[in-house]
Legacy VTK file of the C-alpha trace (Angstrom):
# vtk DataFile Version 3.0
C-alpha trace
ASCII
DATASET POLYDATA
POINTS 371 float
-32.362 -13.313 42.415
-29.045 -14.300 40.913
-30.161 -13.386 37.403
-31.291 -9.917 38.535
-27.942 -9.345 40.238
-25.997 -10.494 37.158
-28.158 -8.276 34.958
-27.519 -5.264 37.102
-23.777 -5.988 37.138
-23.793 -6.346 33.398
-25.500 -3.005 32.980
-23.016 -1.312 35.252
-20.116 -2.831 33.308
-21.695 -1.779 29.974
-22.110 1.724 31.321
-18.514 1.859 32.465
-17.291 0.707 29.053
-19.409 3.389 27.392
-18.016 6.023 29.738
-14.499 4.856 28.762
-15.395 5.147 25.088
-16.857 8.611 25.550
-13.715 9.578 27.464
-11.496 8.289 24.647
-13.634 10.074 22.032
-13.372 13.289 24.049
-9.612 12.870 24.387
-9.170 12.182 20.662
-11.303 15.239 19.905
-9.060 17.377 22.139
-5.932 15.942 20.536
-7.302 16.714 17.068
-7.961 20.291 18.198
-4.483 20.609 19.655
-2.906 19.269 16.434
-5.065 21.530 14.352
-4.021 24.526 16.455
-0.444 23.653 15.757
-1.132 24.255 12.060
-3.802 26.944 12.065
-2.916 29.056 15.133
0.858 28.966 14.831
2.493 31.043 12.127
4.845 29.349 9.666
7.743 31.256 11.210
7.029 30.000 14.749
6.326 26.431 13.497
9.784 26.340 11.926
11.303 27.797 15.083
9.704 25.150 17.269
9.901 22.083 15.026
12.701 23.030 12.535
10.554 21.964 9.562
7.866 23.695 7.546
4.260 22.560 7.927
4.288 21.112 4.444
7.477 19.137 5.021
6.182 17.923 8.369
3.069 16.508 6.682
5.259 14.827 4.014
7.423 13.294 6.797
4.374 11.928 8.633
3.063 10.397 5.376
6.428 8.666 4.776
6.615 7.275 8.286
2.997 6.065 8.064
3.618 4.306 4.750
7.087 2.791 5.285
7.533 2.166 9.074
5.726 0.656 11.993
4.911 4.105 13.553
1.147 4.298 14.017
-1.472 6.376 15.710
-2.779 4.915 18.966
-6.291 5.198 20.350
-5.337 8.325 22.263
-2.422 9.851 20.340
-2.077 10.502 16.630
1.037 9.747 14.682
1.345 13.481 13.943
1.387 14.303 17.669
4.108 11.745 18.295
6.253 13.208 15.528
5.710 16.765 16.878
6.874 15.653 20.305
9.993 14.088 18.893
10.770 17.111 16.716
10.515 19.340 19.788
12.978 17.158 21.591
15.456 16.896 18.651
15.232 20.669 18.110
15.681 21.863 21.698
17.267 18.977 23.488
15.424 18.931 26.809
12.241 17.377 28.055
11.251 20.534 29.980
10.907 22.481 26.747
8.949 19.635 25.149
6.585 19.215 28.130
6.159 22.992 28.317
5.173 23.257 24.659
2.993 20.105 24.692
1.471 20.403 28.157
-1.126 17.724 27.518
1.564 14.966 27.652
3.626 13.722 30.610
7.336 13.379 30.451
7.018 9.614 30.584
4.704 9.728 27.508
7.090 12.021 25.776
9.940 9.554 26.233
7.881 6.744 24.699
6.887 8.850 21.691
10.502 10.007 21.134
11.732 6.415 21.154
8.951 5.316 18.729
9.713 8.173 16.254
13.459 7.612 16.556
13.008 3.922 15.712
10.866 4.841 12.776
13.402 7.282 11.396
16.043 4.481 11.702
13.942 2.136 9.552
16.044 0.989 6.584
13.446 2.299 4.178
13.874 5.790 5.627
17.639 5.699 6.171
18.332 4.413 2.660
16.082 7.082 1.140
17.787 10.080 2.830
21.372 9.043 3.556
22.892 7.747 0.315
26.512 7.499 -0.797
26.753 7.862 -4.632
26.830 4.291 -6.025
26.474 4.992 -9.750
28.905 6.793 -12.057
26.300 9.426 -12.805
25.706 10.128 -9.068
29.434 10.371 -8.393
29.993 12.725 -11.344
27.191 14.963 -10.052
28.902 15.175 -6.650
32.302 15.833 -8.289
30.855 18.583 -10.339
29.431 20.286 -7.228
32.829 20.279 -5.535
34.613 21.426 -8.629
32.227 24.320 -9.245
32.583 25.590 -5.658
36.221 24.771 -4.864
38.033 23.917 -8.103
39.366 20.533 -6.936
38.606 17.713 -9.369
37.654 14.144 -8.448
36.202 14.844 -4.988
33.217 12.671 -4.034
32.984 13.801 -0.426
34.676 15.297 2.625
35.131 13.158 5.687
35.660 13.777 9.410
34.536 12.693 12.870
32.743 14.622 15.575
32.017 13.872 19.226
28.499 13.604 20.485
28.200 13.622 24.261
26.479 10.739 25.892
25.669 9.717 29.509
28.287 7.563 31.226
27.851 3.954 29.955
28.179 0.785 32.039
31.483 0.239 33.708
32.393 -2.703 31.513
32.472 -0.577 28.367
33.012 2.859 29.726
36.644 2.982 28.540
35.489 2.709 24.911
33.513 5.959 25.168
35.816 8.181 27.219
37.340 10.591 24.744
40.509 12.722 24.811
38.399 15.741 25.718
37.594 14.130 29.014
33.933 13.233 28.611
31.944 10.288 27.299
30.961 10.391 23.638
30.324 8.697 20.365
32.911 9.479 17.698
30.586 9.774 14.706
32.148 9.751 11.261
30.331 11.463 8.381
30.885 12.147 4.717
29.154 15.059 3.055
28.772 16.643 -0.360
29.489 20.235 -1.387
26.044 21.317 -0.152
26.550 19.987 3.420
24.301 17.023 2.741
25.194 13.903 4.620
25.968 10.947 2.377
27.314 8.587 5.008
27.112 8.318 8.787
28.849 5.800 11.053
27.760 6.062 14.676
28.953 2.659 15.916
32.129 3.726 17.764
32.877 5.235 21.116
34.782 8.499 21.655
38.037 6.620 22.446
38.277 5.366 18.843
40.600 7.015 16.388
39.140 8.419 13.149
41.507 6.234 11.067
40.309 3.044 12.823
36.634 3.985 12.115
37.460 4.604 8.489
39.429 1.338 8.045
36.416 -0.558 9.362
33.766 1.205 7.260
31.767 -0.075 4.288
32.496 3.160 2.358
36.236 2.453 2.630
35.809 -0.951 0.971
33.552 0.546 -1.687
35.786 3.423 -2.673
38.773 1.040 -2.908
36.751 -1.010 -5.464
36.376 2.235 -7.462
40.116 2.624 -7.432
40.646 -0.909 -8.660
38.286 -0.074 -11.549
40.602 2.864 -12.435
38.102 5.528 -11.415
39.698 8.788 -10.242
37.569 9.486 -7.198
38.700 10.437 -3.721
37.626 11.798 -0.417
39.232 14.769 1.393
40.289 13.999 4.925
42.520 15.733 7.510
45.884 14.367 8.773
44.078 11.876 11.027
43.500 9.722 7.894
46.111 7.710 5.981
47.126 9.115 2.582
45.812 6.803 -0.120
44.874 7.029 -3.784
41.259 7.233 -2.637
41.895 9.583 0.331
43.553 12.963 -0.158
45.115 14.476 3.005
47.220 17.567 3.488
51.002 17.688 2.989
52.830 17.512 6.287
55.494 19.765 4.760
54.053 22.608 2.638
57.257 24.562 2.258
57.191 24.329 -1.548
54.682 26.479 -3.521
52.770 23.561 -5.059
52.154 21.835 -1.668
51.207 25.223 -0.163
48.551 25.971 -2.805
47.244 22.386 -2.492
46.971 22.602 1.282
45.113 25.927 1.095
42.632 24.515 -1.430
42.272 21.303 0.546
41.523 23.239 3.713
39.078 25.599 2.027
37.184 22.622 0.562
37.266 20.419 3.619
35.641 23.099 5.719
32.329 21.900 4.236
32.279 18.863 6.589
32.894 21.161 9.572
29.998 23.328 8.402
27.882 20.155 8.049
28.475 19.173 11.700
27.831 22.758 12.782
24.564 23.055 10.858
23.387 19.653 12.049
23.976 20.543 15.719
22.612 24.071 15.319
19.350 22.853 13.957
18.968 19.758 16.240
20.114 21.015 19.604
19.750 17.635 21.355
23.154 16.708 19.779
25.019 20.011 20.193
28.196 20.083 22.307
26.698 21.198 25.620
23.823 18.671 25.508
24.260 15.100 26.849
22.125 12.321 25.459
20.874 10.354 28.509
20.486 7.019 26.838
22.543 3.873 26.239
25.108 4.217 23.406
23.016 2.293 20.855
20.006 4.475 21.495
22.175 7.573 21.285
23.384 6.423 17.880
19.790 6.065 16.668
18.968 9.604 17.800
22.036 10.953 15.967
21.053 9.097 12.800
17.504 10.387 13.103
18.866 13.990 13.335
21.069 13.317 10.266
18.007 12.223 8.292
16.041 15.308 9.390
19.095 17.460 8.513
19.034 16.096 4.968
15.325 16.593 4.680
15.676 20.206 5.758
18.572 20.589 3.242
16.535 19.050 0.409
13.674 21.501 1.042
15.942 24.544 1.514
14.654 25.228 5.045
16.806 27.991 6.505
19.047 27.344 9.471
17.747 28.567 12.801
18.616 32.187 13.571
18.292 32.056 17.287
21.421 31.157 19.210
19.726 30.052 22.429
22.567 31.496 24.459
26.187 30.700 24.175
25.840 27.008 23.285
28.873 25.483 21.734
27.425 23.688 18.730
30.031 21.325 17.457
33.084 19.375 18.679
35.158 17.777 15.987
37.267 14.839 16.971
40.942 15.375 17.875
43.373 12.716 16.753
47.073 12.379 16.415
48.163 12.652 12.774
48.732 9.334 11.120
52.460 8.622 10.815
52.980 5.558 8.670
56.435 4.203 9.396
55.930 1.212 7.159
56.026 2.193 3.478
53.530 0.250 1.435
52.214 0.375 -2.176
48.997 2.096 -1.196
50.864 4.924 0.603
53.340 5.367 -2.303
50.602 5.373 -4.867
48.538 7.681 -2.710
51.429 10.162 -2.490
51.902 9.985 -6.332
48.217 10.666 -6.916
48.279 13.596 -4.473
51.384 15.048 -6.246
49.582 14.886 -9.574
46.459 16.495 -8.068
48.610 19.218 -6.444
50.313 20.046 -9.709
47.007 20.154 -11.510
45.497 22.524 -8.879
48.524 24.816 -9.045
48.208 25.078 -12.811
51.337 23.055 -13.724
50.764 20.514 -16.417
51.380 16.852 -15.504
53.918 15.411 -17.832
LINES 1 372
371 0 1 2 3 4 5 6 7 8 9 10 11 12 13 14 15 16 17 18 19 20 21 22 23 24 25 26 27 28 29 30 31 32 33 34 35 36 37 38 39 40 41 42 43 44 45 46 47 48 49 50 51 52 53 54 55 56 57 58 59 60 61 62 63 64 65 66 67 68 69 70 71 72 73 74 75 76 77 78 79 80 81 82 83 84 85 86 87 88 89 90 91 92 93 94 95 96 97 98 99 100 101 102 103 104 105 106 107 108 109 110 111 112 113 114 115 116 117 118 119 120 121 122 123 124 125 126 127 128 129 130 131 132 133 134 135 136 137 138 139 140 141 142 143 144 145 146 147 148 149 150 151 152 153 154 155 156 157 158 159 160 161 162 163 164 165 166 167 168 169 170 171 172 173 174 175 176 177 178 179 180 181 182 183 184 185 186 187 188 189 190 191 192 193 194 195 196 197 198 199 200 201 202 203 204 205 206 207 208 209 210 211 212 213 214 215 216 217 218 219 220 221 222 223 224 225 226 227 228 229 230 231 232 233 234 235 236 237 238 239 240 241 242 243 244 245 246 247 248 249 250 251 252 253 254 255 256 257 258 259 260 261 262 263 264 265 266 267 268 269 270 271 272 273 274 275 276 277 278 279 280 281 282 283 284 285 286 287 288 289 290 291 292 293 294 295 296 297 298 299 300 301 302 303 304 305 306 307 308 309 310 311 312 313 314 315 316 317 318 319 320 321 322 323 324 325 326 327 328 329 330 331 332 333 334 335 336 337 338 339 340 341 342 343 344 345 346 347 348 349 350 351 352 353 354 355 356 357 358 359 360 361 362 363 364 365 366 367 368 369 370
């Protein structure tokens, strides 16, 4: 009697497992159809509008994440579907749009997939492949040539600035670190770009209350570019008056009443606009980080999302994917940081040498030979 009961129970359990397997196979089949439809039934134009990448670049991205990160397909959801969900969120900045476009997933599932893809994009193998400050002489010369061809300022290996990215109110213990002068909570993210608006460095470690100059003084790039100066290499960044004037950091003249300083300041401003354009293009393509969106995560997770968007920005730039044409209403796209100008009351050798290098550069730009 017992054996017959056990046998019947075992058969029921086996049947239930088989039903589960069939359900999984059916689900996977449906997911493959949905993914296939995203490629076959959506035009290239609509695909770019939805996901901000071309189909070809999307496939390349998925291959890279599969090869170099821990992002994997699960029994029910393919890696490609996870990446599509994340791209929808990055591009449009709200879960409602994502759930509406991908109506076979719940908002809870979307949140998990976005976090998985964000972590994958922050994998060192991916970050180091797509966000690279020029570390060889040949790479730096290439960047310098790009700036000189476009703006006729020699020696420039990048433009630097900070921009505020809104975040949800952090815990009370650290809230003061993130409350910026524009009266909201943010990360003050410092970036360096080349002449083509490609991001070469991103520092998303600091809250909105932090001054640009402090972020710069505590950055790895600052230490690196100083080492170039000690090697007698004429390379510098262009920064606004929030940064200290140094031989490796060219800032505007506070007093541009003489013709040489006036010409220099105009050239400096016309060149440095490239970093403002970089922030604008980044936030225009990936609307989850534009001014009127708030990232509802802890600061560290927000920083990861911002870095993920920077990587995707560079990928889109590398493959010449056009910027989105739709404005999606009157969304303010960017919000550069506002800092008091640096007034250095203590004269030091770096400041004096920095001023001398700037004077030489200004005379060269204005066409007056340096004696």
